[in-house]
C-alpha positions as CSV (number, residue, x, y, z in Angstrom):
1,X,-171.4,194.6,-201.1
2,X,-175.2,196.1,-201.0
3,X,-178.2,194.3,-202.8
4,X,-181.0,196.3,-203.1
5,X,-181.9,199.8,-202.2
6,X,-181.3,200.8,-199.2
7,X,-183.4,202.3,-196.3
8,X,-181.1,206.0,-195.5
9,X,-181.1,206.7,-198.9
10,X,-184.6,207.3,-200.4
11,X,-185.7,210.0,-202.5
12,X,-187.6,212.9,-200.5
13,X,-190.5,213.6,-203.2
14,X,-192.9,214.2,-200.4
15,X,-191.5,217.2,-199.2
16,X,-192.3,219.2,-202.4
17,X,-195.8,216.8,-201.6
18,X,-196.1,218.8,-198.7
19,X,-195.3,222.1,-199.5
20,X,-197.5,221.9,-202.7
21,X,-200.4,221.8,-199.8
22,X,-198.8,223.9,-197.6
23,X,-199.4,226.8,-200.0
24,X,-203.2,225.7,-200.9
25,X,-204.1,226.4,-198.1
26,X,-202.4,229.2,-196.0
27,X,-203.0,230.1,-192.1
28,X,-205.9,231.8,-191.6
29,X,-205.9,235.3,-189.4
30,X,-204.2,238.2,-189.6
31,X,-200.3,238.4,-190.7
32,X,-197.7,240.4,-188.0
33,X,-195.0,242.0,-189.7
34,X,-193.0,242.8,-186.3
35,X,-192.2,245.8,-185.9
36,X,-188.5,247.5,-187.2
37,X,-188.3,250.9,-185.0
38,X,-186.7,251.2,-181.8
39,X,-189.7,252.7,-180.0
40,X,-192.1,250.8,-181.6
41,X,-190.1,247.3,-180.6
42,X,-190.1,248.6,-177.1
43,X,-194.1,249.4,-177.4
44,X,-194.7,245.7,-178.5
45,X,-192.9,244.1,-175.7
46,X,-194.7,245.9,-173.6
47,X,-197.7,245.4,-174.7
48,X,-196.9,241.7,-175.2
49,X,-195.8,241.5,-171.7
50,X,-198.7,243.0,-170.1
51,X,-200.8,240.9,-171.8
52,X,-199.4,238.0,-170.4
53,X,-199.4,239.2,-166.9
54,X,-203.4,239.9,-167.6
55,X,-204.1,236.8,-168.6
56,X,-202.3,235.0,-166.3
57,X,-204.1,237.1,-163.3
58,X,-207.2,236.0,-164.5
59,X,-206.2,232.4,-164.9
60,X,-205.7,232.7,-161.7
61,X,-208.8,233.8,-160.5
62,X,-210.7,231.3,-162.8
63,X,-208.5,228.7,-160.3
64,X,-209.4,230.0,-156.8
65,X,-213.1,230.4,-158.3
66,X,-213.0,227.2,-159.2
67,X,-211.9,225.3,-156.1
68,X,-214.3,227.3,-154.0
69,X,-216.8,225.6,-155.6
70,X,-218.5,229.0,-157.0
71,X,-218.3,227.0,-160.7
72,X,-220.5,224.2,-160.9
73,X,-222.4,223.4,-164.0
74,X,-224.7,220.4,-161.9
75,X,-225.0,222.8,-159.0
76,X,-229.0,223.4,-160.0
77,X,-230.0,219.4,-160.1
78,X,-228.0,218.9,-157.3
79,X,-230.3,221.2,-155.1
80,X,-233.5,219.6,-156.7
81,X,-233.0,215.9,-156.2
82,X,-230.9,215.8,-153.2
């Protein structure tokens, strides 16, 4: 026989509070509605893949520039005191 409350069977009142809080503060930014037509779906997937490729190439260029030593913030202060 169980006496008192059990740990796992507590009421879930906090979820309704969380839902109300989420409704009060909507997400920032544009609302994205995915396309339904096949041509637009294909175009959207192509755009997404091209964006990913461009971002990857930019990141690789930044990594190569940083590893080559071209990107240093303290370069001018090192020259003055060095």
